[in-house]
C-alpha positions as CSV (number, residue, x, y, z in Angstrom):
1,X,-13.6,78.6,42.2
2,X,-12.4,80.4,39.1
3,X,-13.3,78.8,35.7
4,X,-12.0,79.5,32.3
5,X,-13.8,78.9,29.0
6,X,-12.2,76.1,27.0
7,X,-14.4,76.1,23.9
8,X,-17.4,77.9,22.4
9,X,-19.3,77.3,19.1
10,X,-22.8,77.5,17.7
11,X,-23.8,74.0,16.7
12,X,-27.5,74.7,16.3
13,X,-28.8,77.6,14.3
14,X,-31.7,78.6,16.5
15,X,-32.4,76.5,19.6
16,X,-30.7,74.1,22.0
17,X,-33.0,71.8,23.9
18,X,-30.7,69.3,25.6
19,X,-27.1,68.3,26.3
20,X,-25.6,65.0,27.4
21,X,-21.9,63.9,28.0
22,X,-20.4,60.4,27.9
23,X,-17.2,60.2,29.9
24,X,-16.5,56.8,28.3
25,X,-16.5,58.1,24.8
26,X,-15.5,61.7,25.8
27,X,-18.3,62.9,23.5
28,X,-21.2,65.3,24.0
29,X,-24.5,65.1,22.3
30,X,-26.7,68.2,21.8
31,X,-30.4,68.3,20.8
32,X,-31.7,71.3,19.0
33,X,-33.0,72.5,15.7
34,X,-31.8,70.1,12.9
35,X,-31.7,67.1,15.2
36,X,-28.8,65.8,17.4
37,X,-25.2,66.8,17.0
38,X,-22.1,65.0,18.3
39,X,-19.1,66.9,19.7
40,X,-15.8,65.1,20.2
41,X,-14.1,66.3,23.4
42,X,-11.2,63.9,23.6
43,X,-7.8,65.4,24.3
44,X,-9.3,68.9,24.2
45,X,-10.2,68.6,20.5
46,X,-13.7,70.0,20.9
47,X,-14.8,69.4,17.3
48,X,-18.2,68.7,15.8
49,X,-18.5,65.3,14.1
50,X,-20.7,66.3,11.2
51,X,-20.7,62.7,9.8
52,X,-22.3,61.4,13.0
53,X,-25.1,64.0,13.3
54,X,-28.7,62.5,13.6
55,X,-31.4,64.3,11.6
56,X,-34.8,64.5,13.3
57,X,-38.1,66.2,12.9
58,X,-37.8,69.4,14.9
59,X,-41.4,70.6,14.8
60,X,-43.1,71.4,18.1
61,X,-44.3,67.9,18.6
62,X,-41.4,65.9,17.2
63,X,-38.4,67.9,18.3
64,X,-35.8,66.1,20.5
65,X,-36.4,67.1,24.1
66,X,-34.1,65.1,26.4
67,X,-31.1,62.8,25.7
68,X,-28.8,60.5,27.7
69,X,-25.9,58.2,27.1
70,X,-25.9,54.7,28.5
71,X,-23.1,54.1,31.1
72,X,-20.9,52.2,28.7
73,X,-21.4,54.8,25.9
74,X,-22.9,52.3,23.5
75,X,-26.4,53.7,23.2
76,X,-27.7,57.3,23.0
77,X,-31.3,57.6,24.0
78,X,-33.3,60.6,22.7
79,X,-36.9,61.5,23.8
80,X,-39.2,63.9,21.9
81,X,-41.9,66.3,23.1
82,X,-44.5,64.0,21.5
83,X,-43.6,61.1,23.7
84,X,-41.4,59.0,21.3
85,X,-38.1,57.5,22.6
86,X,-35.3,56.6,20.1
87,X,-32.2,54.5,20.9
88,X,-29.2,55.1,18.6
89,X,-26.2,52.7,18.6
90,X,-23.2,54.9,19.2
91,X,-20.5,52.3,19.8
92,X,-20.2,48.7,18.7
93,X,-18.3,46.4,21.1
94,X,-15.3,44.6,19.5
95,X,-16.3,40.9,19.7
96,X,-14.7,38.5,17.3
97,X,-13.4,34.9,16.8
98,X,-11.9,32.9,14.0
99,X,-11.6,29.3,12.6
100,X,-8.9,28.9,10.0
101,X,-9.3,31.7,7.5
102,X,-12.9,32.3,8.5
103,X,-13.7,35.1,10.9
104,X,-16.8,35.9,13.0
105,X,-17.5,39.4,14.3
106,X,-20.4,41.3,15.9
107,X,-22.1,43.3,13.1
108,X,-25.1,44.4,15.2
109,X,-26.2,44.1,18.8
110,X,-27.9,40.7,17.9
111,X,-26.2,39.7,14.7
112,X,-22.9,37.9,14.0
113,X,-21.3,38.2,10.6
114,X,-19.2,35.3,9.3
115,X,-16.8,35.7,6.4
116,X,-14.0,33.7,4.8
117,X,-11.1,36.1,4.2
118,X,-10.0,34.2,1.1
119,X,-13.4,34.2,-0.6
120,X,-15.1,37.3,-2.0
121,X,-18.7,37.7,-1.3
122,X,-21.2,38.9,1.3
123,X,-20.7,37.6,4.9
124,X,-23.2,35.2,6.3
125,X,-25.3,37.0,8.9
126,X,-26.5,35.0,11.9
127,X,-29.2,36.5,14.1
128,X,-28.8,35.5,17.7
129,X,-31.2,35.6,20.6
130,X,-29.0,37.6,23.0
131,X,-26.6,40.6,23.0
132,X,-23.4,38.6,23.2
133,X,-20.3,39.7,25.0
134,X,-18.1,36.9,23.5
135,X,-18.3,34.6,20.5
136,X,-16.7,31.4,19.3
137,X,-16.4,29.9,15.8
138,X,-16.1,26.4,14.5
139,X,-16.2,24.8,11.1
140,X,-20.0,24.6,10.9
141,X,-21.2,26.4,14.0
142,X,-20.9,29.8,15.8
143,X,-21.4,30.4,19.5
144,X,-22.9,33.6,21.0
145,X,-22.5,33.9,24.8
146,X,-23.1,36.3,27.7
147,X,-22.3,35.6,31.4
148,X,-22.9,31.9,31.9
149,X,-25.1,31.3,28.9
150,X,-24.1,30.2,25.3
151,X,-26.3,29.8,22.3
152,X,-25.0,27.6,19.4
153,X,-26.0,28.1,15.8
154,X,-25.2,26.5,12.5
155,X,-23.2,28.9,10.3
156,X,-23.7,27.4,6.8
157,X,-25.5,29.7,4.2
158,X,-28.4,27.4,3.9
159,X,-28.9,26.6,7.6
160,X,-28.6,29.3,10.4
161,X,-30.8,27.5,12.9
162,X,-30.1,27.3,16.6
163,X,-29.0,23.8,17.6
164,X,-28.3,24.2,21.3
165,X,-28.6,26.5,24.3
166,X,-26.5,25.9,27.5
167,X,-26.2,27.5,30.9
168,X,-23.1,26.9,33.0
169,X,-22.6,27.2,36.7
170,X,-19.9,29.9,36.4
171,X,-19.3,32.9,34.2
172,X,-17.9,31.7,30.9
173,X,-14.4,33.1,30.1
174,X,-13.9,31.5,26.6
175,X,-15.4,29.1,24.1
176,X,-13.4,27.3,21.4
177,X,-14.9,25.0,18.7
178,X,-13.8,22.7,16.0
179,X,-16.0,20.8,13.5
180,X,-17.6,18.6,16.3
181,X,-17.0,19.9,19.8
182,X,-17.0,23.1,21.8
183,X,-14.6,23.6,24.7
184,X,-15.9,26.0,27.4
185,X,-13.7,27.6,30.0
186,X,-15.4,28.6,33.2
187,X,-14.3,29.9,36.6
188,X,-16.7,27.8,38.6
189,X,-17.3,24.1,39.0
190,X,-19.2,22.4,36.2
191,X,-20.9,19.0,36.7
192,X,-19.0,16.0,35.2
193,X,-15.9,18.1,34.4
194,X,-12.6,17.6,36.0
195,X,-10.1,20.2,37.3
196,X,-7.3,20.5,34.7
197,X,-4.4,22.8,33.9
198,X,-4.4,22.1,30.2
199,X,-7.2,20.7,28.1
200,X,-6.3,19.4,24.7
201,X,-8.9,18.5,22.1
202,X,-7.9,16.5,19.0
203,X,-9.8,18.2,16.3
204,X,-11.4,15.8,13.8
205,X,-10.3,16.7,10.3
206,X,-7.6,18.9,11.6
207,X,-4.1,17.4,12.3
208,X,-3.3,20.1,14.9
209,X,-4.9,19.9,18.3
210,X,-6.9,22.8,19.8
211,X,-5.2,23.4,23.1
212,X,-6.3,25.8,25.9
213,X,-4.4,26.4,29.1
214,X,-6.6,27.2,32.1
215,X,-5.7,28.0,35.7
216,X,-5.9,25.5,38.5
217,X,-9.2,27.1,39.7
218,X,-10.9,26.8,36.3
219,X,-12.7,24.0,34.7
220,X,-13.0,22.9,31.1
221,X,-16.2,21.3,29.8
222,X,-16.5,19.8,26.4
223,X,-20.0,20.0,24.9
224,X,-20.7,18.0,21.8
225,X,-22.8,19.7,19.1
226,X,-23.8,16.2,17.9
227,X,-26.5,14.8,20.2
228,X,-25.4,11.2,19.7
229,X,-21.9,11.7,21.1
230,X,-21.1,11.8,24.8
231,X,-21.6,15.2,26.4
232,X,-18.7,15.2,28.9
233,X,-15.3,14.4,27.5
234,X,-12.8,15.9,30.0
235,X,-10.5,13.2,31.3
């Protein structure tokens, strides 16, 4: 098979120790003198991203030796000849939710930032116990979830404690909250919940209802964040 050269450039001055390619990001990472360099290969661009280079000790013991991307392209793992392993976050998943003018978004793998778009100031950072794949935001609470598990936290500046942790029988597709309740949409049967096409929650303190349409094979479970109130409210 005949091959043709598409691109050639010296990215390290003296030595090249390793090379890894991420098909998801369409980026290559090279390890050599000066640390790790990132090459953008999308659309045949083949350009070095100097702003994303990782400076590392390249002495005989500390120089980067092997490197590999995670399958989803989010983490770049680099090992050194001295036995150290470093994990660098290369891509942050886009996870977000909102309540009124307040937004919640993933600011780190285990941190959710909450900010009011009408108020200047630093966002409230909530450290969560999992690496969430979805989130939900209410008036005073934020939810962090993955698969069939959801952790609920208070989201006020003076109280960021975890108030509840729930596991559901099916993989959670969505969670929506107001100031008192959380509505969880799942694709499997949940105990004490009824099969519904549309579940409408009258939000206390909010004249407009929070309505979610779910398919006939889905279930909606309402979980109260106040322990004294009934746990199952689907009727």
